[in-house]
N, C-alpha and C positions, 0 to 999 in steps of 0.2 A: 203404400196403401195401409190404412189401419181401420179397424172397426171402432165405432163410437156409438154409445147408447144415448139417445135423446128422447126423453119422455117415454121410456120403456120400449123404444123401437130402435132397431139396429140399422146403422148407416155405414157406408164406406167413405172414409176421408182420403181423397187423392190430391196429388199436386204434381206440377212439372210434367204434364202429360201431353203437351201440345204436339209432339211428334207421333202420337198414337192416333191414327186416322179415325177410329171408331169413337174414342173419347172426345177428340176435338170436334167431330161432327155433332156429338151430343151437346157440347158446350156452345157451338154455333147455333144450334136449334133453340136452346134456352135463351141465348142472347137475342135471336131474331124474334122470339115470342115476346120478350120483355121490352126490348129497345128498338126493334124493327131494323136491325142491321146485323151483320156478322163479320168475322175476322178472316174468313177463308182466303179472300183475295190478297190480303196483307201477308198471311202465312205463306201462300204459294209464291209470293214475290221474293221471298228469302230475306226480307227486312225485319222479320220478327226475331228479336235477339233474346239472349238468355236473361236479360234483366226484366223481362215481362213474364211473370210467374203466375200460373193458374192454381187456385185452391177450390176444390168442389166437394160436394156431398152427393153420394149415389144412394138411391133406394133400389136395391137389387142392381139393375143395369140402367136405371133412369136417373139422369142428372137432375137434381131438384133444388140445389142452392149453390151459390158461387160468389167468390171475391177474387179480383185480379190484383196482384201486387206488382207495382212498377218501381223498380229501384233506380233512382235518378240522381245523378251528380249535378250539383249547382255550384256556381261561384256566387257567394252571398256577401256583398260588401267587401269583396276582395279575398274572402276565405273560401276554400273548397269544403263543401258539406255534402253528405249523402242523405237524401230524403227518401222516404218510402211513401208513395202515393197509393191509396186504395181506390179502386174503381170497378166498374161493371158489377156492382153489388146487386144481386138478384136472387129471388126464390120463386120457384114454380107456384102459380096461384093457389093450387090445392094444398100446398105445404107451408103457407105463410102463417105467422103468429104461433109457431111451434118451437121457436128457439134455435132454428137452424143457422140463421145469420150470426147469432150470438156465438155459437160454437166456432164458426169460421173466423169471426173477429178475434176471439180469444186465442185461437191457434196462431193466427198471423202475428198478433201483437207479441205473444210469447216467443215466437221464433225470431222476430226482427228487432225487438226493443233494445237489445244490446249491440245491434249491428248497424244502426242508423242514428242520425242526428235529430230527425223529426219525422213523425207521421203526419200526413195531411190528406184531405179529400175534398171533393166538391159535392155538396149534398143538395138533393132536390128538396123543395119546400115541404113535401109530404113526410120527410124522414128527419127533420131537424131535431125532433125530440129523441131520436134513437141513439145518435152518436155520442151525446153527452154522457150516456151510461158507461162509456168506455174512456171517458176523460177528454173528449174532444170539445173544443170551444170555438164558437163563431168569431171570425176576425174580418176586419174590413180590408179591402184592397183599394188602391188609389191609382189614377191614371193622370198623365201629363198631357197638356195641349198648349198650343200657341197660335197666334195669328201669323200668317205667312206674308212676307214681302217678297214679291217676285224679283229675283235677280238672275242674270244670265249665268247658267251653269256650264262649266267646262266639261262636264261628265255626260257621256252618251249612255242611254238606257235602251234596252230591248226587252220585250216580253219573251219569257222563256216558253219553250214547247217541250214538255217532258214526255211526250209521245216520241220525241226524237231521242235516241239513246245517248247522244252526246250531251244534251241538256240534262237528261235523267242522271247520268253519271256525274255531271258537274254539280248538280244539287246534292247528291249523296256525299261526294267527296268534300264539298264545302261544309255540309252539316256535320260530317264526321270529324272534321278538324277545326270546327268553329271556335273562335276565341270569345271570351266573355265580353259583351258589349254594354250590359246593363247593371243596375244595382243587384238584380237577381236574374242570373243567366243560367240556362240549362247548357251543359256541356256533354260531349261524347254520347249523344243519343240520336244518331242519324236515323235509326229505325223508326222512332216516333215521328220525326219530321216527315219521313217518307209516307207514313200512314196518313197524316193529315193532308199531304200534298198530292196523293194519288189513290189511296186505297180505302178511304172512309166513305161509306155509302150515303150518309145523311148530308154531309157537305164536304167541300174540298177546296183547298187553296191552289188547286192545279192551274187555274187561270189567273192567279194573283201573284205570280212570281216574276220579278224584274231583275235582270242582270245588269249591274253597273260595272262595266269592264275595267275602267281605269281604277276603280276601288277594289276590284276583285271581290265584289260583294253581291249577295242576293237579298233583295228586299221582298218581304211578303206584305203586300199592300192592296188597298182598294180605294176607289173614289166614289163618294156620294155627294153629288152636286158640287158645291165649292169646297168640300172637305176631303182631305187626304187622310186615310186611316192606315197607320203603319203598325202591322202586327208583330213583325220580327225582322231582324237583320242577321244574316249569316255571312260571316267573313272570317278568314283565317288569321287576320290581324285586327287589332283594335282600330276602329275608324271613327271619324267625327260624325255624329248623328246629323249635324247641320248639313254636311255635304250630301248625305243621303236625301234629306228633305229637299234640298235645292235641286238635286238631280231628278226627283220624282214630281216636283211641283209643276203644274201646267198653268196656262194663262188664267184658267178659271179658279185655281186653288187660292183660297183665302185663309184657310185654317188647317192645322194638322192635329190629329189625335194619335197619341202613342199608346198602344196596348202593352206597355211595359213601363218600368220606372227607370229613369236615367240615373247615372251615378251622380251627376250634378244637374239638378232641376231648377237652378236659380232663375233662369230666364223663361220658365214655363209656369203656367197655371196648373196647380195640382188639386185635383178634386176627387171626391169619393166615387168609386166605381161599383156598380151593382148590376150583375148579369141576371136576367130574368130566370127564375126558378133554379138558381144555383148560388150556393153560399160556401165560401171557403171556410173549412174547419181545420184546426190544428190541435195536436195533443199536448197536454201539459201547460207549461208556462211559456210556450213559444209565441203566444199572442203578442208578447212585448216586442218581438222582432218586427212585427208588422205595424204595431201601434206607434213605435218610436221612429220607424224609418219610412213609413208610408210606401210599402212595397206592393208589387203586383207580379203574379206568375204569368210569364208570357203564354199566349194562347197555345202555341205549339207544344207546350209542356204539360197540357191537361191530358188526363186519361179518363 
């Protein structure tokens, strides 16, 4: 904890306090007020790991501004990289436009700029003018899709039930030891996978988990009419994406959309992807990585 002066007013800057019940409750309250969810269920599950780091400003004992740092390892085009994702950026309504978020941004960048390969974040439309002040640049993401020809698959598929402790542990262990499957793959971050699959209040992939036993793989997928949407694949060994698609395709499936970018997209249609009210921004000259390789962050790696 340290004192910082902002516009003539003294605030306390705190970080790494998630195990302090009182401070964590204050963080959850601000999150609930700003985004209409909190992290308490995830924290109590035990899946909140040390790579999720909280940075906040206190006015006396009131939490008034915050940024979460997520330190995430990726395999990017075959090379291991450490990225820092900024998320849950928020300021109490009565304290906005007073420079509090700027102080937190400067603090985080100074602490991590020599410890990571890239900073990135997903910005809401209302703050797209804020992050360029710190060197962030908007970049495009791309997704792959293809028409599906139904063939008889030798692989059996079952829907997982993570209310069952066996399936819950299977999900965690598979995510913990997952091998890189894509051009941009998150690795060694089972905690974040568990958050999205069981502990996020706004939406969850809890009912979108399919276990393909012969491949020892878990697919995160959904069906919309004749379209199969594949969000992620968790497997401890590199597997063929085509085998997963064949296993998941039904008699109604005519098209597959992948919410990640393949290592080899030669037989796929690659198109610009734009999520509503969300823009990927990266710091410095890292936009070339996405422009030259048409990458996409898998959904389960977002914070």
